[in-house]
Phi, psi and omega in degrees: 000135177283154182297326179295318180295320178296316180299316179295323178295318178294324176296317179295319179292326175293321176296321177295321177299315180296318180294319181285340182295336182267001181261125180276162172109165182291331178293322177293323177296319177297321177297318178297318179291326177294320177295321177298321178295318178296320177299315180298316179296323178296316180293317179299318182282318189274312185268326179266355176058035178282352175290340178274339182263117184298124174086342185288322179295320177294324180296332176271326186287319184298309177297324178296318179296319178298316179299316181293324176295320177296320177298317180294322177298320176295326178296327181287336183289000000 
């Protein structure tokens, strides 16, 4: 992935974050956390080049996804 494409993807995800920030409710919170996960995966793959290292992106993504699910669960309480 080229850096310009990664940068544009992060801009689009930031725009999605901004749009979802004004929507109330647990579904919007789940959407915000999903966008945060996509941003993290984009940064891990694009800037840290973990897409070239087998298994490393998953090693970072799985704990992050678990953490975000726990945050969303706390939001529901």
